[in-house]
SEKOL-998389 format. One line per field, with one value per residue: residue in one letter; x, y, z of N, C-alpha, C, CB in turn; residue number from 1. Coordinates in pm, whole numbers, m for minus. Glycine has a CB too. Example, Ala and Ser with C-alpha at 12.3 -4.5 7.8 and 13.67 -1.06 7.14 Angstrom:
2
residu = (A_S)
nu = (1319_1285)
nv = (m569_m225)
nw = (780_708)
cau = (1230_1367)
cav = (m450_m106)
caw = (780_714)
cu = (1320_1290)
cv = (m330_3)
cw = (780_787)
cbu = (1131_1408)
cbv = (m447_m60)
cbw = (905_572)
num = (1_2)
END
This chain:
247
residu = (M_K_N_I_L_R_S_F_L_G_G_I_A_A_V_V_L_A_V_V_A_Q_A_A_D_L_A_P_G_A_L_S_A_G_T_I_K_G_D_V_S_Y_K_L_A_G_T_T_Q_Y_L_P_L_V_A_G_T_A_I_P_Q_G_A_T_I_K_T_G_A_G_S_I_A_V_I_V_F_A_S_G_S_T_A_S_I_R_P_D_S_E_V_E_I_T_K_F_E_Q_E_A_F_T_G_P_L_P_S_G_S_E_P_S_V_S_N_T_Q_I_K_I_V_N_G_Q_V_V_S_K_V_S_K_L_K_K_G_S_E_F_V_V_S_S_P_V_G_A_A_G_V_R_G_T_T_F_S_V_I_Y_N_A_A_T_G_A_F_T_I_A_V_I_E_G_G_V_V_V_R_T_V_T_G_Q_T_A_S_V_A_A_Y_E_Q_V_T_A_S_Q_N_G_N_I_S_A_I_T_K_L_S_N_E_A_A_R_D_I_L_A_T_I_Q_Q_L_K_K_D_I_R_D_D_L_Q_G_P_D_N_K_T_D_I_D_T_S_I_I_V_S_P_N)
nu = (m1226_m1382_m1565_m1399_m1314_m1562_m1627_m1422_m1470_m1719_m1655_m1507_m1708_m1877_m1718_m1690_m1959_m2002_m1830_m1943_m2194_m2123_m2014_m2243_m2387_m2279_m2333_m2373_m2205_m2236_m2095_m1951_m1885_m1674_m1516_m1456_m1221_m1139_m1104_m1285_m1409_m1634_m1714_m1960_m1956_m1906_m1965_m1869_m1882_m1781_m1882_m1934_m1809_m1949_m1953_m2106_m2221_m2345_m2154_m2137_m2041_m1771_m1738_m1534_m1299_m1168_m913_m811_m529_m395_m622_m848_m1010_m1210_m1302_m1551_m1614_m1867_m1762_m1600_m1352_m1139_m1043_m813_m800_m546_m406_m421_m495_m635_m878_m1036_m1320_m1350_m1486_m1707_m1832_m2044_m2146_m2473_m2542_m2634_m2691_m2453_m2138_m1848_m1562_m1258_m1262_m1410_m1770_m1884_m1824_m1643_m1563_m1331_m1218_m990_m873_m589_m547_m380_m166_m209_m318_m407_m474_m675_m736_m980_m955_m983_m1238_m1230_m1218_m1262_m1155_m925_m803_m569_m498_m290_m185_55_70_m61_m172_m243_m426_m480_m570_m467_m251_m163_11_m34_118_88_259_167_312_574_535_593_520_453_456_396_413_262_141_69_65_145_89_247_196_312_237_394_419_594_650_618_646_551_631_547_654_810_893_830_900_756_851_774_799_732_914_1027_1164_1427_1312_1288_1368_1120_1145_1197_1070_877_724_627_467_264_156_63_m137_m311_m381_m518_m720_m852_m950_m1117_m1310_m1426_m1531_m1719_m1894_m1979_m2097_m2261_m2347_m2156_m2172_m2195_m2314_m2162_m1880_m1593_m1339_m1321_m1280_m1057_m793_m674_m342)
nv = (7836_7867_7665_7443_7461_7435_7175_7037_7092_6981_6714_6660_6699_6488_6268_6306_6285_6021_5885_5958_5843_5575_5535_5580_5354_5156_4943_4814_4508_4145_3935_3663_3430_3162_2861_2794_2758_2658_2904_3169_3494_3780_4131_4386_4701_4987_4861_4674_4417_4089_3820_3467_3349_3176_2937_3048_3276_3597_3880_4209_4536_4699_4525_4356_4097_3838_3602_3321_3148_2912_2923_2987_3189_3192_3421_3501_3679_3833_3919_3724_3709_3594_3568_3456_3463_3450_3263_3420_3685_4010_4166_4412_4440_4687_4803_4678_4708_4678_4666_4575_4253_4001_3656_3385_3360_3493_3314_3346_3625_3920_3967_4221_4576_4659_4758_4701_4717_4640_4627_4560_4504_4358_4082_3833_3815_3615_3645_3572_3728_3805_3883_4221_4452_4750_5039_4914_4836_4680_4679_4633_4744_4895_5053_5154_5158_5080_4817_4779_4600_4437_4193_3911_3686_3698_3777_3952_4087_4234_4350_4450_4508_4572_4734_4660_4605_4374_4261_4000_3846_3605_3564_3774_4126_4382_4706_4903_5153_5380_5560_5780_5835_5691_5448_5119_4868_4545_4235_3900_3642_3804_4018_4280_4508_4748_4986_5098_5375_5432_5389_5211_4894_4745_4567_4219_3879_3633_3398_3041_2896_3077_3112_2852_2828_3019_2920_2673_2761_2875_2648_2504_2685_2680_2416_2428_2620_2496_2267_2389_2503_2285_2099_1815_1653_1673_1831_2122_2427_2639_2798_2727_2808_3077_3157_3034_2973_2677_2563)
nw = (m10200_m9971_m10014_m9999_m9732_m9608_m9682_m9557_m9283_m9267_m9305_m9073_m8884_m8952_m8886_m8608_m8529_m8602_m8428_m8181_m8214_m8228_m7972_m7825_m7880_m7729_m7454_m7117_m7114_m7136_m6898_m6722_m6452_m6517_m6489_m6150_m5898_m5579_m5317_m5388_m5416_m5448_m5473_m5509_m5688_m5487_m5251_m4955_m4871_m4931_m5136_m5194_m5503_m5764_m6034_m6332_m6232_m6301_m6370_m6275_m6407_m6246_m6038_m5796_m5781_m5581_m5525_m5335_m5180_m5403_m5559_m5836_m6080_m6364_m6606_m6835_m7124_m7329_m7562_m7650_m7542_m7274_m6928_m6690_m6357_m6136_m5847_m5519_m5587_m5663_m5842_m6037_m6238_m6416_m6634_m6882_m7182_m7467_m7810_m7916_m8056_m8297_m8387_m8453_m8275_m8425_m8551_m8385_m8364_m8215_m8185_m8200_m8151_m7857_m7516_m7284_m6958_m6720_m6389_m6202_m5870_m5713_m5784_m6047_m6387_m6656_m6991_m7278_m7561_m7796_m8148_m8192_m8297_m8504_m8313_m8074_m7736_m7512_m7207_m6951_m6638_m6380_m6069_m6159_m6438_m6769_m6989_m7321_m7567_m7889_m7958_m7841_m7651_m7324_m7014_m6712_m6432_m6118_m5845_m5547_m5321_m5398_m5616_m5873_m6214_m6441_m6773_m6989_m7303_m7512_m7757_m8035_m7966_m7724_m7600_m7368_m7129_m6893_m6584_m6593_m6855_m7011_m7269_m7417_m7665_m7670_m7798_m7919_m7701_m7544_m7263_m7023_m6757_m6547_m6309_m5972_m5979_m6234_m6437_m6724_m6783_m6987_m7272_m7261_m7359_m7314_m7057_m7084_m6883_m6783_m7013_m7050_m6821_m6870_m7109_m7017_m6846_m7034_m7183_m6986_m6937_m7183_m7177_m6949_m7030_m7253_m7131_m6963_m7152_m7304_m7130_m6967_m7180_m7367_m7594_m7802_m7945_m7981_m8116_m7978_m8036_m8052_m7803_m7678_m7874_m8032_m7974)
cau = (m1165_m1489_m1622_m1303_m1321_m1690_m1619_m1331_m1541_m1826_m1595_m1476_m1836_m1926_m1637_m1727_m2091_m1990_m1769_m2043_m2298_m2067_m2005_m2378_m2438_m2223_m2411_m2310_m2202_m2254_m1978_m1988_m1782_m1665_m1466_m1409_m1149_m1091_m1166_m1301_m1521_m1645_m1800_m2012_m1905_m1967_m1993_m1749_m1904_m1746_m1970_m1874_m1832_m1968_m1961_m2233_m2265_m2330_m2067_m2162_m1929_m1729_m1719_m1396_m1288_m1051_m884_m724_m414_m430_m756_m850_m1141_m1213_m1405_m1585_m1678_m1948_m1680_m1521_m1228_m1144_m936_m794_m745_m461_m415_m381_m510_m752_m895_m1162_m1372_m1393_m1586_m1723_m1943_m2041_m2260_m2561_m2517_m2719_m2629_m2344_m2012_m1751_m1444_m1133_m1275_m1529_m1887_m1920_m1733_m1650_m1467_m1303_m1119_m965_m771_m529_m509_m264_m171_m184_m427_m367_m588_m680_m822_m1019_m918_m1078_m1283_m1190_m1294_m1268_m1041_m909_m694_m546_m421_m247_m147_180_51_m165_m136_m352_m405_m574_m602_m340_m244_m61_1_m1_137_116_297_132_414_692_496_639_413_521_372_459_327_281_92_24_148_87_151_248_217_315_177_485_416_685_579_695_569_600_590_534_767_887_833_884_855_754_873_677_811_688_1021_1015_1290_1449_1235_1371_1305_1050_1216_1124_985_762_642_558_363_152_94_m11_m258_m400_m434_m618_m831_m923_m1023_m1224_m1416_m1496_m1610_m1833_m1988_m2032_m2183_m2250_m2373_m2036_m2207_m2215_m2333_m2075_m1744_m1509_m1210_m1318_m1246_m916_m755_m580_m203)
cav = (7813_7848_7532_7346_7468_7379_7029_6988_7098_6883_6583_6648_6683_6353_6176_6325_6227_5876_5839_5974_5743_5446_5530_5574_5219_5065_4925_4712_4378_4026_3858_3573_3343_3028_2766_2848_2657_2704_3014_3286_3579_3906_4234_4480_4837_5067_4781_4620_4276_3990_3704_3357_3352_3041_2930_3090_3404_3715_3975_4345_4629_4754_4420_4317_3953_3798_3458_3283_3065_2796_2941_3044_3226_3218_3518_3489_3799_3810_3953_3607_3710_3530_3604_3365_3533_3350_3261_3535_3805_4096_4226_4482_4451_4826_4829_4594_4756_4614_4686_4459_4173_3883_3550_3310_3430_3462_3243_3418_3770_3956_3987_4362_4667_4648_4833_4623_4780_4557_4686_4465_4560_4276_3947_3802_3780_3565_3672_3538_3833_3787_3993_4329_4534_4889_5113_4838_4846_4584_4738_4585_4851_4888_5188_5195_5181_5001_4739_4776_4495_4431_4053_3850_3604_3763_3774_4076_4069_4355_4322_4570_4533_4634_4826_4610_4576_4294_4216_3896_3819_3477_3577_3910_4234_4465_4837_4938_5295_5402_5684_5890_5856_5602_5344_5007_4773_4412_4137_3762_3583_3911_4071_4407_4543_4889_4999_5179_5515_5449_5362_5083_4824_4700_4450_4099_3757_3559_3274_2919_2859_3167_3080_2725_2854_3089_2827_2574_2828_2889_2516_2472_2777_2624_2298_2470_2686_2396_2184_2469_2523_2159_2035_1670_1580_1688_1895_2266_2495_2756_2774_2765_2860_3221_3183_3000_2904_2566_2596)
caw = (m10068_m9874_m10036_m9946_m9586_m9569_m9698_m9453_m9155_m9274_m9285_m8930_m8813_m8978_m8806_m8468_m8510_m8611_m8303_m8076_m8236_m8192_m7826_m7771_m7902_m7630_m7332_m7034_m7180_m7053_m6858_m6613_m6399_m6574_m6389_m6022_m5821_m5450_m5244_m5475_m5374_m5521_m5416_m5607_m5677_m5382_m5132_m4889_m4838_m5032_m5145_m5270_m5648_m5817_m6179_m6388_m6176_m6385_m6302_m6324_m6413_m6118_m5937_m5764_m5759_m5504_m5520_m5226_m5214_m5483_m5616_m5971_m6134_m6508_m6642_m6977_m7179_m7449_m7678_m7684_m7465_m7143_m6836_m6578_m6241_m6072_m5701_m5437_m5669_m5647_m5974_m6059_m6375_m6413_m6739_m7001_m7263_m7599_m7899_m7930_m8177_m8312_m8464_m8389_m8254_m8530_m8504_m8374_m8346_m8139_m8270_m8210_m8082_m7711_m7435_m7164_m6870_m6602_m6302_m6107_m5741_m5677_m5837_m6188_m6479_m6787_m7078_m7420_m7614_m7935_m8237_m8168_m8409_m8499_m8212_m7949_m7644_m7403_m7130_m6815_m6575_m6241_m6026_m6225_m6581_m6834_m7107_m7417_m7667_m8001_m7980_m7803_m7531_m7242_m6869_m6641_m6288_m6041_m5707_m5472_m5219_m5459_m5723_m6003_m6309_m6542_m6883_m7071_m7420_m7580_m7893_m8064_m7913_m7618_m7580_m7227_m7100_m6749_m6538_m6627_m6999_m7084_m7343_m7473_m7745_m7634_m7898_m7872_m7628_m7479_m7142_m6977_m6623_m6508_m6165_m5897_m6018_m6373_m6534_m6792_m6804_m7124_m7311_m7262_m7408_m7211_m7023_m7118_m6770_m6780_m7130_m7022_m6721_m6934_m7203_m6939_m6801_m7149_m7213_m6884_m6961_m7298_m7132_m6858_m7105_m7334_m7040_m6918_m7262_m7355_m7032_m6954_m7304_m7450_m7720_m7795_m8073_m7979_m8163_m7865_m8079_m8032_m7664_m7668_m7996_m8010_m8006)
cu = (m1273_m1551_m1531_m1310_m1451_m1689_m1533_m1401_m1655_m1775_m1563_m1604_m1890_m1851_m1675_m1862_m2087_m1933_m1869_m2151_m2250_m2061_m2142_m2437_m2385_m2310_m2340_m2320_m2217_m2120_m2015_m1868_m1789_m1623_m1415_m1343_m1100_m1172_m1169_m1424_m1523_m1733_m1842_m1953_m1980_m2002_m1861_m1761_m1869_m1838_m1900_m1907_m1839_m1981_m2101_m2285_m2242_m2253_m2093_m2035_m1898_m1707_m1570_m1394_m1159_m1036_m788_m607_m460_m564_m751_m994_m1127_m1330_m1426_m1663_m1757_m1875_m1599_m1389_m1248_m1026_m932_m726_m674_m469_m363_m387_m637_m765_m1033_m1198_m1433_m1503_m1587_m1850_m1930_m2164_m2343_m2528_m2613_m2643_m2516_m2220_m1914_m1626_m1322_m1143_m1403_m1647_m1926_m1820_m1752_m1544_m1449_m1191_m1108_m853_m721_m487_m385_m279_m151_m313_m365_m488_m567_m782_m852_m970_m1025_m1115_m1230_m1280_m1304_m1142_m1043_m784_m689_m452_m384_m217_m23_160_m55_m110_m257_m323_m509_m623_m476_m357_m132_m91_40_8_162_142_273_238_534_658_539_520_476_422_451_363_364_244_42_120_72_163_135_274_211_254_266_492_513_605_675_600_630_544_583_665_865_816_901_826_861_766_769_682_777_794_1006_1152_1308_1364_1329_1294_1240_1123_1130_1028_860_668_562_444_240_79_13_m142_m359_m461_m542_m742_m917_m1008_m1141_m1341_m1495_m1583_m1735_m1939_m2054_m2128_m2172_m2273_m2260_m2067_m2224_m2233_m2242_m1936_m1647_m1373_m1204_m1273_m1100_m880_m661_m440_m152)
cv = (7788_7709_7423_7341_7406_7226_6967_6983_6996_6742_6558_6622_6541_6250_6183_6261_6075_5818_5846_5867_5605_5431_5512_5433_5119_5062_4820_4574_4264_3961_3775_3492_3208_2932_2840_2735_2719_2819_3140_3364_3706_4003_4329_4618_4913_4989_4728_4471_4185_3869_3592_3370_3209_3047_2968_3222_3517_3820_4115_4428_4681_4651_4390_4170_3922_3646_3430_3199_2941_2805_3015_3078_3255_3311_3514_3612_3763_3851_3833_3601_3642_3576_3503_3442_3429_3358_3390_3666_3881_4180_4291_4481_4590_4855_4716_4638_4699_4654_4558_4384_4054_3778_3484_3396_3394_3397_3334_3567_3799_3985_4133_4445_4657_4735_4759_4690_4696_4620_4580_4540_4489_4140_3937_3769_3732_3575_3620_3632_3805_3905_4101_4402_4676_4964_5041_4861_4728_4627_4675_4685_4816_5030_5242_5230_5089_4930_4731_4676_4506_4289_3973_3757_3658_3749_3910_4045_4206_4315_4449_4606_4608_4738_4781_4564_4505_4241_4117_3855_3685_3488_3719_4014_4317_4597_4876_5087_5314_5537_5804_5915_5771_5490_5235_4918_4635_4310_3997_3711_3689_3951_4202_4434_4693_4897_5091_5326_5538_5427_5222_5022_4793_4576_4330_3981_3685_3427_3153_2878_2945_3138_2952_2745_2919_2996_2720_2634_2840_2754_2475_2559_2725_2505_2336_2531_2585_2306_2259_2481_2394_2092_1884_1593_1595_1748_2045_2322_2616_2717_2820_2816_3011_3255_3150_2919_2789_2609_2499)
cw = (m9962_m9888_m9980_m9794_m9536_m9576_m9588_m9318_m9152_m9251_m9139_m8851_m8831_m8895_m8660_m8440_m8514_m8483_m8189_m8088_m8194_m8041_m7763_m7784_m7800_m7505_m7247_m7099_m7081_m7024_m6736_m6567_m6468_m6465_m6265_m5944_m5690_m5393_m5330_m5430_m5457_m5444_m5526_m5585_m5568_m5257_m5075_m4861_m4956_m5021_m5221_m5419_m5699_m5968_m6227_m6336_m6276_m6306_m6357_m6332_m6273_m6010_m5919_m5726_m5684_m5507_m5405_m5274_m5291_m5552_m5749_m6009_m6283_m6537_m6793_m7020_m7305_m7576_m7727_m7612_m7330_m7059_m6722_m6465_m6155_m5919_m5635_m5516_m5633_m5773_m5985_m6207_m6387_m6514_m6840_m7072_m7403_m7679_m7904_m8059_m8179_m8393_m8390_m8372_m8365_m8472_m8502_m8353_m8270_m8232_m8290_m8131_m7931_m7645_m7304_m7086_m6743_m6520_m6203_m5981_m5689_m5744_m5987_m6262_m6610_m6879_m7219_m7481_m7761_m8018_m8228_m8296_m8395_m8402_m8079_m7865_m7547_m7328_m6991_m6748_m6431_m6196_m6096_m6371_m6636_m6957_m7198_m7527_m7777_m8026_m7955_m7684_m7445_m7094_m6813_m6492_m6225_m5896_m5626_m5369_m5277_m5565_m5861_m6088_m6429_m6646_m6967_m7181_m7482_m7727_m7916_m8009_m7813_m7613_m7434_m7213_m6950_m6714_m6567_m6777_m7079_m7151_m7391_m7551_m7725_m7732_m7836_m7813_m7579_m7351_m7104_m6838_m6603_m6356_m6103_m5938_m6166_m6477_m6593_m6814_m6952_m7151_m7321_m7319_m7292_m7184_m7060_m7008_m6766_m6896_m7106_m6923_m6785_m7030_m7131_m6888_m6914_m7186_m7113_m6902_m7076_m7255_m7043_m6933_m7187_m7247_m6995_m7027_m7307_m7258_m7037_m7084_m7405_m7587_m7698_m7934_m8084_m8026_m8054_m7907_m8065_m7892_m7639_m7791_m7964_m8048_m8113)
cbu = (m1078_m1597_m1645_m1159_m1311_m1802_m1562_m1208_m1594_m1896_m1470_m1406_m1938_m1914_m1488_m1731_m2188_m1902_m1645_m2106_m2342_m1928_m1938_m2467_m2404_m2079_m2559_m2374_m2073_m2349_m1856_m2101_m1796_m1567_m1354_m1527_m1030_m950_m1090_m1314_m1510_m1702_m1728_m2164_m1918_m2089_m2088_m1723_m2050_m1598_m2104_m1922_m1719_m2093_m1923_m2335_m2191_m2469_m1917_m2264_m1959_m1828_m1795_m1339_m1294_m1061_m823_m801_m336_m428_m845_m789_m1200_m1223_m1366_m1666_m1573_m2079_m1585_m1496_m1178_m1145_m954_m710_m858_m317_m337_m239_m512_m741_m876_m1153_m1478_m1275_m1556_m1728_m1948_m2034_m2214_m2709_m2370_m2853_m2579_m2311_m1954_m1712_m1417_m1055_m1275_m1500_m2002_m2064_m1754_m1635_m1514_m1265_m1158_m928_m828_m407_m625_m251_m300_m86_m524_m312_m615_m716_m757_m1172_m900_m1021_m1437_m1196_m1430_m1285_m1045_m897_m710_m485_m500_m121_m125_283_181_m283_m85_m375_m410_m510_m657_m236_m222_m50_91_m108_255_m1_446_m2_460_779_552_739_336_595_324_501_340_198_m22_m114_198_92_86_353_111_458_148_624_443_792_505_769_567_561_687_489_839_905_843_850_939_623_1014_703_951_633_1159_941_1295_1600_1161_1422_1408_902_1251_1222_1062_809_729_656_418_201_201_74_m224_m324_m321_m560_m779_m824_m930_m1170_m1357_m1397_m1526_m1786_m1917_m1920_m2327_m2348_m2502_m1969_m2336_m2098_m2479_m2069_m1716_m1491_m1182_m1456_m1335_m884_m690_m622_m114)
cbv = (7934_7956_7508_7381_7614_7436_6993_7077_7239_6891_6569_6775_6785_6319_6207_6474_6280_5837_5922_6114_5742_5428_5657_5675_5173_5106_4883_4710_4362_3925_3950_3481_3326_3023_2679_2912_2600_2746_3042_3244_3612_3883_4311_4486_4912_5131_4663_4694_4254_3947_3742_3220_3432_2974_2790_2986_3434_3771_3936_4414_4745_4851_4292_4405_3875_3849_3409_3207_3023_2676_3015_2945_3349_3085_3662_3359_3908_3884_4069_3603_3855_3376_3748_3240_3609_3368_3143_3514_3769_4186_4121_4628_4336_4917_4964_4441_4911_4462_4729_4502_4125_3920_3604_3185_3395_3590_3122_3395_3843_4077_3914_4387_4812_4502_4982_4478_4929_4411_4809_4392_4550_4261_3886_3685_3901_3417_3820_3385_3972_3773_3943_4427_4534_4953_5140_4689_4980_4434_4892_4439_4982_4793_5190_5085_5161_5090_4596_4914_4356_4488_4029_3958_3452_3910_3662_4187_3972_4458_4274_4551_4403_4527_4960_4494_4707_4178_4336_3773_3932_3368_3474_3932_4322_4393_4945_4857_5385_5393_5676_5860_5996_5543_5405_4926_4813_4375_4138_3672_3482_4033_3969_4523_4470_4961_5052_5166_5565_5582_5379_5100_4694_4669_4474_4066_3665_3533_3271_2805_2872_3313_3066_2622_2943_3214_2761_2524_2968_2948_2412_2490_2919_2583_2203_2570_2795_2312_2143_2607_2588_2066_2077_1622_1627_1554_1834_2335_2538_2818_2848_2649_2821_3282_3104_2922_3000_2442_2589)
cbw = (m10028_m9892_m10186_m9991_m9539_m9657_m9835_m9444_m9130_m9408_m9368_m8878_m8863_m9127_m8823_m8433_m8616_m8730_m8270_m8081_m8382_m8253_m7773_m7840_m8041_m7595_m7364_m6896_m7257_m7122_m6828_m6656_m6245_m6694_m6449_m5940_m5902_m5462_m5112_m5625_m5224_m5663_m5302_m5600_m5812_m5435_m5166_m4760_m4795_m5018_m5213_m5215_m5722_m5754_m6229_m6364_m6045_m6431_m6318_m6234_m6510_m6071_m5978_m5649_m5893_m5357_m5654_m5121_m5086_m5398_m5517_m6074_m6060_m6590_m6595_m7004_m7209_m7439_m7643_m7830_m7446_m7156_m6780_m6619_m6160_m6118_m5648_m5383_m5819_m5518_m6085_m6007_m6409_m6439_m6810_m6964_m7266_m7585_m8041_m7928_m8183_m8381_m8595_m8469_m8116_m8605_m8591_m8493_m8483_m8049_m8213_m8160_m8131_m7667_m7411_m7200_m6837_m6644_m6225_m6170_m5639_m5521_m5803_m6199_m6503_m6779_m7083_m7445_m7598_m7948_m8383_m8067_m8418_m8640_m8263_m7977_m7566_m7456_m7119_m6814_m6577_m6223_m5878_m6212_m6656_m6874_m7068_m7476_m7602_m8126_m8123_m7770_m7566_m7279_m6809_m6669_m6258_m6050_m5697_m5404_m5156_m5521_m5696_m5985_m6353_m6477_m6970_m6984_m7524_m7512_m7921_m8008_m8025_m7480_m7674_m7149_m7173_m6696_m6389_m6573_m7028_m6988_m7463_m7361_m7897_m7487_m8017_m7986_m7716_m7574_m7027_m7076_m6516_m6558_m6137_m5749_m5991_m6390_m6469_m6927_m6721_m7148_m7447_m7121_m7480_m7252_m6873_m7145_m6638_m6786_m7255_m6967_m6608_m7008_m7291_m6820_m6746_m7268_m7214_m6744_m6992_m7408_m7057_m6756_m7196_m7413_m6918_m6874_m7378_m7386_m7054_m6853_m7366_m7468_m7778_m7725_m8089_m7839_m8298_m7772_m8224_m8060_m7570_m7536_m8095_m8092_m7880)
num = (1_2_3_4_5_6_7_8_9_10_11_12_13_14_15_16_17_18_19_20_21_22_23_24_25_26_27_28_29_30_31_32_33_34_35_36_37_38_39_40_41_42_43_44_45_46_47_48_49_50_51_52_53_54_55_56_57_58_59_60_61_62_63_64_65_66_67_68_69_70_71_72_73_74_75_76_77_78_79_80_81_82_83_84_85_86_87_88_89_90_91_92_93_94_95_96_97_98_99_100_101_102_103_104_105_106_107_108_109_110_111_112_113_114_115_116_117_118_119_120_121_122_123_124_125_126_127_128_129_130_131_132_133_134_135_136_137_138_139_140_141_142_143_144_145_146_147_148_149_150_151_152_153_154_155_156_157_158_159_160_161_162_163_164_165_166_167_168_169_170_171_172_173_174_175_176_177_178_179_180_181_182_183_184_185_186_187_188_189_190_191_192_193_194_195_196_197_198_199_200_201_202_203_204_205_206_207_208_209_210_211_212_213_214_215_216_217_218_219_220_221_222_223_224_225_226_227_228_229_230_231_232_233_234_235_236_237_238_239_240_241_242_243_244_245_246_247)
END
């Protein structure tokens, strides 16, 4: 019995040490502004001054990005995931950490374990998330709740005036959890809304119009990213399918 207990405790210790070691390997990851259209600005954590955001700008953890009317900002993560911040939005890149990796980016999945935390203050973010490795996280949150994904295409809208938090999924699945502990699993071509008090509505089928809008955003995102990576010579060594897969 003592040997069994010793083995059991040893196994737990090994798991704990492995988790700690994995967490210790995460460091601030690389992310930058891709295509910028219109009036887009950002501020660093702990500051109040907003600066113009231009394509190619390295974005540190904790930065907040604002888009004006008719303006869009594409954010590119070294994990292969991308996010399109839609017009009239305010979004904080709370955290992006990633294990170091070498070699080319794998097609369709991230190259190493990562932790991505995005907070919507107001507005909409449409994201294309690479297939995540075990231990990785990609979470988009609001004051009402959070949406966690494993690799998917989805839209999140938070209306600061009404407190409505709406998640719509095009591909893959999203788990939504509100501040009151209510949860919902949203599959492809479904949507759900959480109210200001944390109550989750019934999951409904995504309307054709909403689906078309998200798909159009993803198609434009794909084009913008490829244009950014290819440059004027129309060539690239990077497999852009990891960023936005063709439909």
